[in-house]
KEKE-3310 file (N, C-alpha, C; in steps of 0.2 Angstrom, whole numbers, plus 5000, padded with zeros to 4 digits):
npx = (5187:5197:5212:5219:5232:5235:5230:5239:5251:5248:5246:5258:5267:5262:5265:5279:5282:5277:5287:5298:5296:5297:5309:5316:5313:5320:5332:5339:5350:5346:5352:5354:5342:5336:5344:5341:5327:5329:5336:5327:5316:5323:5324:5311:5306:5315:5310:5297:5299:5307:5297:5287:5295:5297:5284:5279:5287:5283:5269:5271:5277:5267:5257:5261:5259:5246:5235:5228:5216:5211:5210:5201:5190:5188:5183:5172:5164:5158:5143:5128:5121:5132:5138:5129:5128:5141:5143:5133:5138:5150:5143:5139:5151:5158:5148:5150:5163:5160:5156:5168:5173:5162:5163:5174:5172:5163:5170:5178:5170:5164:5151:5145:5135:5128:5127:5138:5148:5148:5151:5164:5170:5168:5173:5186:5192:5189:5196:5210:5211:5213:5222:5233:5246:5240:5240:5242:5232:5219:5220:5220:5206:5198:5201:5198:5184:5179:5185:5177:5167:5172:5183:5199:5215:5223:5212:5207:5218:5218:5206:5209:5218:5211:5201:5210:5213:5200:5199:5210:5206:5195:5201:5210:5201:5193:5203:5209:5198:5195:5206:5208:5195:5196:5208:5213:5210:5216:5229:5233:5232:5239:5252:5255:5255:5242:5243:5251:5243:5232:5239:5243:5230:5225:5234:5231:5218:5220:5228:5219:5209:5217:5220:5207:5204:5216:5211:5200:5203:5208:5208:5216:5230:5237:5252:5251:5259:5264:5252:5240:5230:5215:5211:5198:5186:5180:5166:5166:5176:5172:5162:5169:5176:5165:5161:5173:5175:5163:5166:5177:5172:5162:5169:5178:5168:5164:5175:5173:5161:5163:5172:5176:5166:5173:5180:5179:5178:5173:5165:5171:5185:5189:5189:5199:5210:5209:5211:5224:5231:5227:5234:5247:5248:5245:5258:5267:5266:5260:5249:5233:5239:5243:5247:5255:5244:5237:5246:5247:5234:5233:5242:5237:5225:5229:5224:5214:5209:5221:5218:5205:5204:5213:5205:5194:5200:5204:5192:5187:5195:5190:5177:5178:5188:5189:5176:5170:5179:5177:5164:5167:5174:5164:5155:5162:5163:5150:5147:5155:5151:5138:5140:5146:5136:5127:5134:5133:5120:5117)
npy = (4929:4942:4943:4955:4956:4962:4975:4981:4979:4988:5000:5002:5003:5014:5024:5022:5028:5041:5045:5043:5053:5065:5064:5065:5078:5085:5083:5071:5059:5048:5035:5034:5033:5022:5013:5014:5010:4997:4991:4993:4985:4973:4970:4969:4958:4948:4948:4942:4930:4924:4925:4916:4904:4902:4901:4889:4880:4880:4876:4863:4857:4858:4851:4837:4827:4824:4812:4806:4801:4806:4819:4818:4813:4825:4834:4828:4829:4841:4849:4851:4863:4872:4873:4879:4892:4895:4897:4907:4918:4919:4923:4936:4941:4942:4950:4963:4965:4969:4981:4988:4991:4998:5010:5015:5018:5028:5037:5040:5046:5038:5030:5014:5000:4991:4977:4974:4979:4971:4959:4960:4963:4953:4941:4945:4945:4932:4924:4929:4927:4914:4909:4918:4930:4943:4956:4952:4942:4948:4961:4958:4951:4963:4972:4966:4966:4979:4987:4987:4995:5007:5010:5015:5008:5015:5021:5009:5005:5015:5013:5001:5005:5014:5004:4997:5007:5006:4993:4992:5003:4997:4985:4992:4997:4987:4979:4988:4990:4976:4973:4982:4980:4966:4964:4958:4944:4940:4943:4931:4921:4926:4927:4940:4955:4964:4978:4979:4975:4984:4995:4993:4992:5005:5012:5008:5012:5026:5029:5027:5037:5048:5048:5050:5063:5069:5067:5075:5088:5094:5093:5078:5069:5055:5051:5041:5031:5043:5050:5061:5055:5059:5057:5050:5060:5064:5059:5048:5041:5037:5029:5019:5014:5008:4998:4990:4986:4978:4967:4961:4956:4948:4938:4934:4927:4916:4907:4907:4901:4887:4882:4870:4865:4864:4876:4890:4904:4921:4930:4943:4941:4931:4937:4946:4937:4932:4943:4947:4935:4936:4948:4944:4935:4942:4950:4940:4938:4927:4917:4919:4919:4907:4893:4902:4909:4899:4892:4904:4904:4891:4892:4902:4896:4885:4878:4870:4855:4851:4844:4846:4860:4862:4855:4863:4874:4870:4867:4880:4885:4879:4883:4897:4900:4889:4886:4898:4902:4892:4896:4908:4907:4900:4910:4919:4912:4910:4924:4928:4919:4924:4937:4936:4929:4940:4949:4942:4942:4955)
npz = (4876:4874:4869:4863:4855:4843:4844:4854:4847:4837:4843:4849:4837:4832:4842:4840:4829:4830:4839:4832:4822:4830:4834:4822:4819:4828:4824:4826:4820:4807:4807:4820:4825:4820:4826:4840:4839:4835:4846:4857:4851:4851:4864:4869:4862:4866:4880:4879:4873:4884:4894:4888:4887:4901:4906:4898:4904:4917:4915:4910:4921:4932:4925:4923:4930:4928:4921:4905:4907:4919:4915:4904:4911:4920:4910:4906:4916:4915:4915:4904:4907:4911:4898:4891:4897:4896:4881:4879:4886:4877:4866:4870:4873:4860:4854:4861:4855:4842:4845:4847:4834:4829:4837:4833:4820:4821:4827:4816:4807:4798:4788:4790:4787:4801:4800:4791:4799:4810:4804:4799:4811:4820:4812:4809:4822:4827:4819:4820:4834:4835:4825:4826:4822:4820:4815:4802:4799:4804:4799:4786:4784:4788:4779:4767:4769:4773:4763:4752:4755:4754:4763:4765:4766:4775:4783:4789:4796:4806:4812:4819:4828:4837:4841:4849:4859:4865:4870:4880:4888:4895:4900:4909:4918:4923:4929:4939:4947:4952:4958:4969:4976:4979:4985:4998:4996:4985:4987:4994:4984:4974:4979:4984:4992:5001:5000:4989:4980:4980:4977:4964:4958:4960:4953:4940:4938:4940:4928:4918:4921:4920:4907:4902:4906:4899:4886:4886:4889:4877:4860:4855:4846:4837:4827:4814:4802:4795:4794:4803:4817:4824:4841:4850:4859:4876:4878:4868:4872:4885:4882:4875:4885:4893:4884:4883:4896:4896:4887:4893:4904:4900:4893:4903:4911:4903:4905:4919:4922:4917:4926:4939:4953:4964:4964:4973:4972:4971:4958:4956:4961:4954:4942:4942:4942:4930:4921:4924:4919:4906:4902:4904:4895:4883:4884:4880:4867:4861:4850:4857:4869:4873:4884:4892:4898:4903:4913:4922:4927:4933:4943:4950:4955:4962:4973:4969:4962:4949:4937:4935:4933:4922:4913:4912:4907:4894:4888:4888:4878:4867:4867:4866:4856:4845:4841:4837:4828:4818:4815:4810:4798:4791:4789:4781:4770:4766:4765:4754:4743:4743:4738:4726:4718:4719:4711:4699:4696:4696)
capx = (5193:5199:5219:5220:5239:5235:5229:5244:5256:5247:5247:5266:5269:5260:5270:5286:5282:5277:5294:5303:5295:5299:5317:5319:5312:5325:5338:5343:5353:5342:5355:5355:5336:5335:5348:5338:5321:5331:5337:5320:5313:5326:5323:5304:5305:5318:5307:5292:5302:5308:5290:5284:5298:5296:5277:5278:5290:5278:5263:5273:5278:5260:5252:5265:5256:5239:5234:5223:5210:5209:5208:5194:5184:5186:5179:5165:5159:5154:5136:5125:5120:5138:5140:5124:5130:5147:5142:5129:5144:5154:5140:5139:5158:5159:5144:5154:5169:5158:5156:5175:5173:5157:5164:5180:5169:5159:5176:5181:5164:5162:5145:5145:5129:5130:5129:5145:5153:5148:5153:5171:5173:5168:5176:5193:5193:5188:5201:5215:5212:5215:5228:5239:5248:5234:5241:5241:5225:5214:5221:5217:5199:5195:5202:5194:5176:5178:5187:5171:5163:5175:5188:5206:5221:5224:5207:5207:5224:5215:5201:5212:5222:5205:5199:5215:5211:5194:5201:5214:5202:5192:5205:5212:5196:5192:5210:5210:5193:5195:5212:5206:5189:5198:5215:5215:5209:5221:5236:5234:5231:5244:5258:5258:5252:5235:5246:5254:5237:5229:5243:5243:5223:5224:5238:5228:5212:5222:5230:5212:5206:5222:5219:5200:5206:5219:5208:5194:5206:5208:5208:5223:5231:5243:5253:5251:5262:5264:5246:5238:5224:5213:5208:5191:5185:5178:5161:5167:5181:5168:5158:5174:5177:5160:5161:5179:5172:5157:5169:5182:5168:5159:5175:5180:5163:5165:5179:5171:5155:5166:5176:5172:5162:5179:5183:5173:5180:5168:5168:5176:5191:5191:5190:5206:5215:5208:5214:5231:5233:5226:5239:5253:5247:5247:5265:5270:5264:5259:5243:5229:5243:5243:5253:5256:5237:5235:5250:5245:5228:5234:5246:5232:5220:5232:5220:5209:5212:5223:5216:5199:5206:5215:5200:5190:5204:5204:5185:5186:5198:5185:5171:5179:5192:5188:5169:5169:5184:5174:5157:5169:5175:5157:5151:5165:5162:5143:5147:5158:5146:5132:5142:5147:5129:5124:5137:5131:5113:5117)
capy = (4932:4946:4944:4958:4958:4966:4982:4983:4981:4994:5005:5003:5005:5021:5027:5023:5032:5047:5046:5043:5059:5070:5063:5068:5086:5087:5083:5065:5056:5042:5029:5033:5032:5015:5009:5014:5006:4990:4989:4991:4979:4966:4969:4967:4951:4943:4947:4939:4923:4922:4924:4911:4898:4900:4898:4883:4875:4880:4873:4857:4855:4858:4846:4832:4821:4822:4807:4808:4798:4811:4825:4817:4813:4831:4838:4825:4831:4848:4850:4855:4870:4876:4874:4884:4898:4898:4899:4913:4923:4919:4928:4942:4945:4945:4956:4969:4965:4972:4988:4990:4993:5003:5016:5017:5020:5033:5043:5042:5048:5034:5026:5007:4996:4987:4970:4974:4980:4965:4954:4962:4963:4946:4936:4946:4943:4925:4921:4931:4924:4906:4908:4923:4935:4946:4961:4950:4939:4952:4966:4956:4951:4969:4976:4962:4967:4986:4990:4986:5000:5014:5012:5014:5005:5020:5021:5003:5005:5020:5009:4997:5009:5016:4999:4996:5011:5003:4986:4994:5006:4992:4981:4995:4998:4980:4977:4992:4988:4970:4973:4985:4976:4959:4964:4953:4937:4941:4942:4924:4918:4928:4928:4946:4959:4968:4985:4980:4974:4990:5001:4992:4994:5012:5015:5007:5017:5033:5029:5027:5043:5052:5047:5054:5069:5071:5069:5079:5095:5098:5088:5075:5065:5051:5050:5034:5031:5050:5054:5061:5052:5061:5052:5051:5065:5061:5055:5042:5038:5033:5023:5014:5010:5003:4993:4986:4982:4972:4962:4958:4953:4942:4933:4930:4924:4910:4902:4906:4896:4881:4880:4865:4867:4865:4883:4893:4910:4925:4932:4949:4939:4927:4943:4950:4932:4932:4949:4946:4930:4938:4952:4941:4931:4947:4951:4935:4938:4920:4917:4917:4918:4899:4891:4908:4910:4892:4893:4908:4902:4885:4894:4906:4891:4879:4874:4866:4849:4853:4841:4849:4867:4861:4853:4869:4879:4867:4867:4887:4886:4876:4887:4904:4900:4885:4886:4905:4902:4888:4899:4914:4903:4899:4916:4922:4908:4912:4931:4929:4916:4929:4943:4933:4928:4947:4952:4939:4944:4962)
capz = (4879:4869:4870:4857:4854:4837:4846:4857:4843:4832:4846:4849:4831:4831:4846:4838:4823:4833:4842:4826:4819:4835:4834:4816:4818:4833:4821:4827:4814:4805:4809:4828:4827:4818:4831:4846:4838:4835:4853:4861:4849:4854:4872:4869:4859:4871:4886:4877:4872:4891:4898:4885:4890:4908:4907:4896:4908:4923:4914:4910:4928:4935:4922:4920:4933:4925:4915:4900:4910:4923:4911:4901:4917:4922:4906:4905:4922:4914:4913:4899:4909:4910:4892:4888:4900:4892:4874:4880:4887:4871:4861:4873:4872:4853:4852:4862:4851:4837:4847:4845:4827:4828:4840:4830:4814:4823:4828:4810:4804:4792:4790:4787:4790:4806:4798:4789:4805:4814:4800:4799:4818:4822:4809:4810:4830:4828:4815:4823:4840:4834:4820:4828:4817:4820:4811:4796:4799:4806:4795:4779:4784:4789:4772:4762:4769:4773:4757:4747:4758:4754:4768:4763:4772:4781:4788:4793:4802:4811:4816:4823:4834:4840:4844:4853:4865:4869:4874:4886:4894:4898:4904:4914:4923:4926:4933:4944:4953:4955:4963:4975:4980:4981:4987:5003:4994:4979:4990:4996:4978:4969:4983:4985:4998:5000:4999:4982:4975:4980:4974:4956:4956:4961:4948:4934:4938:4939:4922:4914:4923:4917:4899:4899:4907:4894:4879:4888:4889:4871:4855:4855:4840:4836:4821:4811:4795:4794:4795:4810:4819:4831:4847:4853:4865:4883:4877:4865:4877:4890:4878:4874:4892:4894:4879:4884:4902:4895:4883:4897:4910:4897:4891:4910:4913:4899:4909:4926:4922:4916:4931:4943:4959:4970:4964:4977:4972:4969:4951:4956:4963:4948:4936:4943:4939:4922:4918:4925:4915:4899:4901:4903:4888:4877:4883:4877:4859:4858:4848:4862:4875:4874:4888:4897:4901:4907:4918:4927:4930:4937:4949:4956:4958:4965:4978:4965:4958:4943:4931:4934:4931:4916:4908:4910:4902:4887:4886:4887:4872:4862:4866:4864:4850:4840:4839:4834:4822:4813:4813:4806:4792:4787:4789:4777:4764:4764:4762:4747:4739:4741:4734:4719:4715:4718:4706:4692:4694:4695)
cpx = (5197:5207:5221:5228:5239:5234:5234:5250:5255:5248:5255:5269:5268:5264:5277:5286:5282:5284:5298:5303:5297:5307:5320:5318:5317:5332:5343:5344:5349:5345:5354:5347:5334:5338:5344:5331:5323:5332:5331:5317:5315:5324:5315:5303:5308:5314:5300:5294:5303:5302:5287:5288:5297:5288:5276:5281:5285:5272:5265:5274:5271:5256:5256:5262:5249:5239:5228:5216:5207:5206:5201:5189:5183:5182:5173:5161:5156:5147:5133:5124:5126:5140:5136:5126:5136:5147:5137:5134:5148:5150:5140:5146:5160:5154:5147:5160:5166:5157:5163:5175:5168:5159:5169:5177:5166:5164:5178:5176:5163:5156:5145:5138:5132:5131:5135:5150:5153:5151:5161:5174:5173:5172:5184:5196:5194:5194:5208:5217:5215:5221:5234:5240:5243:5234:5240:5234:5220:5213:5218:5210:5196:5195:5198:5186:5176:5180:5182:5166:5166:5181:5195:5210:5222:5219:5206:5212:5221:5210:5204:5216:5216:5203:5203:5214:5205:5195:5206:5210:5197:5195:5208:5207:5195:5198:5210:5204:5193:5201:5211:5201:5192:5205:5217:5215:5215:5228:5238:5236:5238:5251:5261:5255:5246:5239:5248:5247:5233:5233:5243:5237:5223:5228:5234:5222:5215:5225:5223:5209:5211:5220:5212:5201:5210:5216:5202:5197:5205:5208:5215:5223:5237:5245:5254:5254:5262:5258:5244:5231:5221:5210:5201:5191:5182:5172:5162:5171:5178:5164:5163:5175:5172:5159:5167:5177:5169:5162:5174:5178:5165:5164:5177:5174:5162:5169:5176:5165:5157:5171:5171:5169:5168:5181:5177:5175:5174:5170:5171:5183:5194:5193:5197:5212:5215:5212:5221:5234:5232:5231:5245:5253:5248:5254:5268:5271:5262:5252:5238:5232:5243:5249:5254:5250:5235:5239:5248:5238:5229:5237:5241:5227:5223:5229:5215:5212:5215:5220:5209:5200:5208:5210:5195:5194:5204:5196:5183:5189:5193:5180:5173:5183:5189:5181:5168:5173:5180:5167:5160:5170:5169:5155:5155:5165:5155:5143:5150:5154:5140:5134:5143:5140:5126:5127:5134:5124:5112:5120)
cpy = (4936:4948:4949:4961:4962:4974:4985:4984:4986:5000:5007:5005:5013:5026:5027:5027:5039:5049:5047:5051:5066:5070:5066:5076:5088:5086:5077:5062:5049:5036:5027:5031:5025:5010:5008:5009:4999:4987:4987:4985:4972:4964:4967:4960:4947:4943:4943:4932:4920:4920:4917:4904:4897:4897:4891:4878:4875:4876:4865:4853:4853:4852:4838:4826:4819:4818:4810:4806:4803:4817:4824:4817:4819:4835:4835:4828:4838:4847:4853:4862:4874:4877:4879:4891:4900:4900:4906:4919:4924:4924:4935:4945:4946:4951:4963:4970:4970:4980:4992:4994:4999:5010:5019:5021:5027:5039:5045:5045:5045:5030:5019:5004:4992:4980:4969:4974:4974:4959:4955:4961:4956:4941:4938:4944:4935:4921:4922:4928:4917:4906:4912:4927:4940:4953:4959:4948:4944:4958:4964:4955:4958:4973:4973:4965:4975:4989:4991:4992:5007:5015:5010:5010:5009:5021:5015:5002:5010:5016:5004:4999:5011:5011:4996:5000:5008:4997:4988:4998:5002:4988:4986:4996:4991:4978:4981:4990:4982:4969:4976:4982:4970:4959:4959:4946:4936:4940:4935:4920:4919:4929:4935:4949:4963:4976:4985:4979:4980:4996:4999:4994:5002:5015:5014:5012:5024:5034:5031:5034:5049:5053:5051:5060:5073:5073:5073:5087:5099:5092:5085:5070:5061:5051:5043:5034:5038:5053:5055:5060:5056:5057:5054:5056:5061:5057:5049:5038:5034:5028:5017:5011:5005:4997:4987:4983:4977:4966:4957:4954:4947:4937:4930:4925:4917:4906:4901:4900:4888:4878:4875:4868:4868:4873:4888:4901:4914:4928:4938:4946:4935:4932:4945:4944:4931:4938:4948:4940:4932:4943:4949:4937:4936:4949:4946:4935:4932:4920:4915:4917:4911:4898:4897:4909:4905:4892:4897:4906:4895:4887:4897:4901:4885:4875:4869:4861:4851:4849:4844:4857:4867:4859:4859:4874:4876:4868:4875:4889:4884:4881:4895:4905:4896:4885:4892:4906:4898:4893:4905:4912:4902:4904:4919:4919:4910:4920:4932:4925:4921:4935:4941:4932:4935:4950:4949:4941:4951:4964)
cpz = (4873:4870:4864:4856:4848:4840:4850:4853:4838:4836:4847:4843:4830:4836:4844:4833:4825:4836:4837:4823:4823:4834:4827:4815:4824:4830:4823:4821:4813:4808:4817:4830:4826:4823:4837:4846:4838:4842:4856:4858:4851:4861:4872:4868:4864:4878:4885:4877:4880:4894:4894:4887:4897:4909:4904:4901:4915:4921:4913:4917:4931:4931:4920:4924:4932:4920:4910:4903:4915:4920:4907:4906:4919:4918:4905:4910:4920:4912:4907:4900:4909:4903:4889:4891:4896:4886:4875:4881:4881:4867:4863:4872:4864:4851:4854:4858:4844:4838:4846:4839:4826:4831:4836:4823:4815:4824:4821:4805:4797:4794:4786:4791:4795:4805:4795:4794:4809:4811:4800:4805:4820:4819:4809:4818:4830:4825:4818:4830:4840:4830:4823:4822:4815:4815:4803:4794:4799:4801:4787:4778:4784:4782:4767:4763:4769:4767:4752:4749:4759:4759:4765:4767:4777:4786:4792:4798:4808:4816:4820:4829:4838:4844:4850:4860:4869:4873:4880:4891:4897:4902:4910:4921:4928:4931:4940:4949:4955:4959:4969:4979:4983:4984:4992:5000:4989:4982:4992:4989:4973:4973:4983:4990:4996:4997:4991:4978:4974:4976:4966:4953:4956:4954:4940:4933:4936:4932:4917:4915:4920:4909:4898:4901:4901:4887:4880:4887:4883:4865:4854:4849:4841:4830:4818:4803:4792:4792:4802:4810:4825:4835:4848:4859:4871:4881:4873:4869:4882:4888:4876:4880:4894:4890:4881:4891:4900:4891:4888:4902:4907:4896:4898:4912:4909:4903:4916:4926:4920:4921:4936:4949:4965:4970:4967:4976:4969:4962:4951:4957:4957:4942:4936:4940:4933:4918:4918:4920:4908:4898:4900:4896:4883:4877:4881:4870:4857:4856:4854:4868:4878:4879:4894:4901:4905:4914:4924:4931:4935:4942:4953:4959:4960:4970:4975:4961:4951:4937:4929:4931:4923:4911:4907:4906:4895:4884:4884:4880:4866:4861:4864:4858:4845:4837:4835:4828:4816:4811:4808:4799:4788:4785:4782:4770:4762:4761:4755:4742:4737:4737:4727:4715:4714:4712:4698:4691:4692:4688)
residu = (MET:ASN:PHE:GLN:GLY:GLN:HIS:ARG:LYS:THR:ILE:GLU:ASP:ALA:ASP:ALA:ILE:GLU:ALA:ASP:THR:GLN:ALA:ARG:GLU:ALA:GLY:VAL:PRO:GLU:VAL:ALA:ARG:HIS:ARG:GLY:ARG:SER:ARG:TYR:ALA:TRP:ILE:GLY:THR:GLY:ALA:SER:VAL:VAL:LEU:PHE:ILE:VAL:SER:VAL:PHE:VAL:LEU:TRP:HIS:LEU:SER:GLN:ASP:ILE:THR:TRP:ALA:GLN:LEU:SER:ALA:ALA:MET:SER:ALA:THR:THR:GLY:ARG:GLN:PHE:ALA:LEU:ALA:PHE:GLY:PHE:VAL:VAL:VAL:SER:TYR:LEU:PHE:LEU:THR:GLY:TYR:ASP:ALA:LEU:ALA:LEU:ARG:GLN:LEU:LYS:ILE:LYS:VAL:PRO:TYR:SER:ILE:THR:ALA:LEU:ALA:SER:PHE:THR:SER:TYR:ALA:VAL:SER:PHE:THR:LEU:GLY:PHE:ALA:LEU:PHE:THR:ALA:GLY:THR:ILE:ARG:TYR:TRP:ILE:TYR:SER:ARG:HIS:GLY:LEU:THR:ALA:ALA:LYS:ILE:ALA:ALA:LEU:THR:VAL:ILE:ALA:GLY:PHE:THR:PHE:TRP:LEU:GLY:MET:GLY:VAL:VAL:LEU:GLY:LEU:SER:LEU:ILE:ILE:GLU:ALA:GLY:GLN:LEU:ALA:GLY:LEU:ALA:PHE:THR:SER:ILE:ARG:ILE:ASN:GLN:GLY:VAL:GLY:LEU:ALA:ALA:LEU:ALA:SER:VAL:LEU:ALA:TYR:LEU:ALA:TRP:VAL:SER:ALA:LYS:ARG:ARG:SER:VAL:THR:VAL:LYS:HIS:TRP:ARG:LEU:GLU:LEU:PRO:GLY:ALA:SER:VAL:SER:ILE:GLY:GLN:MET:ILE:VAL:GLY:ILE:GLY:ASP:VAL:CYS:ALA:ALA:ALA:ALA:VAL:LEU:TYR:VAL:LEU:MET:PRO:PRO:GLU:MET:SER:LEU:GLY:PHE:THR:THR:PHE:LEU:ALA:ILE:TYR:VAL:LEU:ALA:ALA:MET:LEU:GLY:ILE:ALA:SER:ASN:VAL:PRO:GLY:GLY:ALA:GLY:VAL:PHE:GLU:SER:THR:VAL:LEU:ILE:ALA:LEU:SER:TYR:VAL:PRO:ARG:GLU:HIS:VAL:LEU:GLY:SER:LEU:LEU:LEU:PHE:ARG:VAL:CYS:TYR:TYR:LEU:VAL:PRO:PHE:ALA:VAL:ALA:LEU:LEU:MET:LEU:GLY:VAL:HIS:GLU:ILE:ALA:ARG:ARG:LEU:GLY:ASN:ARG:THR:GLY)
# end
């Protein structure tokens, strides 16, 4: 599950810088510009804090009657086949994540061996998903690996921005299609209406199509740290969309196969719930959307015994977060040892 808050944050920073540049060119005083940015930052931070507090309260309310024995029994009921499928989808999801960096490097016209791209992408995501503070953790790991292959800090920042567009293109398509296709069933689960679900779904798809049309009309760019970043054209953007869709679907499939038999939802319906929970988790700015993601899924699947759903969510955290995190640390250690040995023999 790629809750790529670092992508959202990087894009927001790029937008803020671009807006600041335009305001400066328009003659807006610097004090006024800083005041406006500060005000909006406080609004965003306050909304994230409120969302997190509400979600934690909801999660506590929904799980307070669950005993450890019930939770342990629910997790123990998970079969070996479920674990095998879950880890298979974990591999698929992280493979798609390497495509984020690969497409970004292609757009930047930088050639890096895929083995290095895969190492930098997998380890940066696996570590940042677990530890949070993604701009620092993922950025540090990317710089540590890519800088040895000629990438500057500015190029790595540009890579992160482009990867962020990949994530949101895929998320927008998946959210739009799932809300439209499963509007009726989701209306009962999410306490909304069919028209609202269809309207949001159409708006999400329209946004993606508008972006594709926008970058297809002519070359587009954003300003990051006072330098200009050209956005991918239609062909690369469509590739980004496909990679993003694959990542989101594979990540959702990890949790789907870990769910108990009592959950009788089709994958398309479950996918919409997953995307909604993921987006709320991103909005909270909490590492991995912890608490926010779980409470959203528990509410949507309220007809399933709570201890079973919570047990599946905990196993999902282990499969998608903790295991890749441990593997990433091991890979980084092996990579550093191999590099140092190579330097000595060279």
